[in-house]
C-alpha positions, 0 to 999 in steps of 0.5 A: 601505544608505546612511549619511550622515555629519554634524557640528555639531548639538550646538554650543550656539546653533548654527544649526539644520539641516533634513535633506532625505532622498531615499528613492529615492537614499538620500541626505541633504542639509542646509539651514541654518535661520535660525529665522524660520519654524518649527513648522507654518508651516515644515512647510507651506513645506517641503511646497510646496517638495518636493510634486512628489514623494511628501513627508513632513515633520516639524517640531518646534515652536519651543519643543519640545526646551526645558524649557517646560511642554506644549511637546511637539508637532511638526507632520507634513504629507504628500502623495503625488505622484499625489493632491491630498489633504494630511494635516496632523497634530499629534503628541506623544510622545517623538519631537518633543522628541528631534528638536528636541534634535538641533538639527534644525528639520525632516526632509523625506523625499521620493521612494520606496524600492524596499524597503517596510520601510525604517527611517530611523535617526537618531543623533548623527553619522549618518542611515541607511536600513536595510531590515527585511523581517522587519517586514512583517505585524507589529503596531504593538506588535510593531514597537515592541518589536522596534525598542526591543529593537534600539536601546534602550528610550529610542529614539523612533519614528514608524512605520506599522502593517499597515493602511497596507500597503493604503493605507487612508485611515483608516490612522494612524501610531504614535508612541511615548511614553517607555518605559512603559505605554502604549507608543505612540499612533495619532493619528487625525488622522495617516495611515500611507498617505503614509509607506507610499507612500514605503516607509518603515516607521519613523523611529527617533531613537536619543537618550536626552536631552531639552531640549537644543534651542538656546536663547539664555537658558535661565535666563530660559526656565526662569523663564518656563516655571514661570509658564506651568505655574502658569497651566495647572495653575490652570485647572480643566479642565487641572489636572483633566486633563479633556482626557484624557477625549477630545473627545467626552466633554469636549463632553458635560461642557461642555454639562452643566448641572452646574457645572464644579467639581461635575464635577471632584469626581466625576472626582477620586473616580473617579480613586481606582481603582488601576492594576495596575502589574505591575512596569511603568513607568506613563506619566501624561504623553505626554512630559516637561514635559507638566503636564496628564497625560492618560494613565492618569488617568480611570476607566472606572467598572468599576475599570479606567483609560483608558490614553489619550484615544483609548481614551475616544474609542472608547468614546464613539463606540461608545456613540453608534453602538451603545448602542441595539443592545447591552447594557452588557457587550457595549459594553464588550467591543466597546470593548476589542476595537476599541481593541486592534485599532486600536492593533495595526493602526494604524487610526482606529477612531473613523472605522471605528466610524461607517462600520460604523454607516452600513453597517448602516443602508444594509443595514438590518441590526440590528448585533450584537457578532459582526457588528461583530467580523466587519467588523473582520476584513474590514478586516484581510483587505482584502476588498472590503467591508473596503476600503469600510469602510476608506475611511471614511464618505465611501466607504460613502456613495459605494458606497451612493449609492442609500440616501438615509437615510445620505447627508449623514452623511459625517464632516465637519471640525469647522471646517465647523460654525463658524457654528453657534456664538455665540462669545465670541471672534473666529473668525479670532483663535481660529484664529490662536491655535491656529496660534500654539500649533502653531507653538510646539509647545504642546499644544492641550489647554492652550487652556483656560488660555491661549487668549484671555488677555492675560497668558499670551499675553504670556508666550509672547512672552517665551518666544520671546525667551528661546529665540531672542534676538529681541524679538517682540510677541504681535501679531507672533506672531499676524501670523505665524500669519495668514500661515501660515493664508493660506499653507495656504488658497492651497495648498488653493485651488491643489490644489482641496482640500476647498472650501478648508476650513481644516485646523484641528485637530478639537479645535476643536469642543470650543473652540467649545463652551467659548467659547460656554458659558463666560465668557471 
């Protein structure tokens, strides 16, 4: 075990630090951060600086860790030294705000540990590398319970589940919510394989407080934040928590002929279903200061409630892939089982569902509930077939390359379909505004209320000034976003990744439909 002492994080308005953690030597160094680069832009800059080795970077948004509504996000980027692929993910939960509240604007983890169940433990005055071999083979849920029993239920955790031990491309991270139900999420844009190659099982922040990030004008920031909250809550989609239904269902809603208000009224009726609390604290928001509230908000139609957007997404994917093969009760059983297994193992279950559909089509088999459950067991056991399926749709199509009926059905990034839409917003401006949100730490679910709207965007510039003390215009913030986009495109080109496709969040497919079908 190595312990690195540090001081100075809590000085008001002090310069933030970037912590550089070397997993091989279990040492820690710090860089001063002047705040001129931030959020996703800073994350990719740090990745480029250290990508000669395995590297995993976490950067909270500029406004994360302050009392700004929906400023709850952080960017994660990662790359292993022997591969070209780079993972870019945007996460919420309790970790980003607590990290920013420690006056850390970034964490870089590089190298590789000898032990593969190392926990990085971060508290007020030290960072420790601790080996926990007893975590091997435990589910994500078991790990969260174990860690919170040891360090308290308010500690925040980013970790990887057992699926990542096999370096599966569809393995995901788990990220805790504040203590309650649900306990954590497994963002499908993340990958646990990168953290596995470094040998880190989890990163734990032992801190109880939020909103302690450095701020030049806290009173002004709180005042501007209240105005921002009003814009978000006054929007029918955000105010109705419709992003909690997941992108697949939300796409259907936006394409529906009924007007939005009728749809909202239907959802409000469904939300009358009661949640059985069983004495547990129920999470309605992914993090404090989220004003949309996507957790435990929408009915499944059978008296139960979707705990998170991921659960709704899995249900929609299963219905798309297997509705013609199973009865309603079987689909519900399949959804429950796969949701549970995805959360236990740390798997992108939506990609696995589509990969299983391709497998059945390639084998010319009619799927059944038992066959689907057996394929999940194959993945858990890391059999040859399980590894093929855990490679996602791309790997299934490679293995069954002679089966022409499945070729062309590889899951593609939403951004590849940008030209299929007639949008009422310039594409480059749309992407710059998305990057602006990720740089500031603003949840993309608030896009419906804020994107392409002059007054809310000006308000974000005011919040930037309140946070940093520096004047900035909306145009200057968008220029920085454009620089970040260019930085990534140049890096993708250098590494010859994915035909230089922009790493735009998959939620953009919802925004394509929104800006095509609504008056903005």
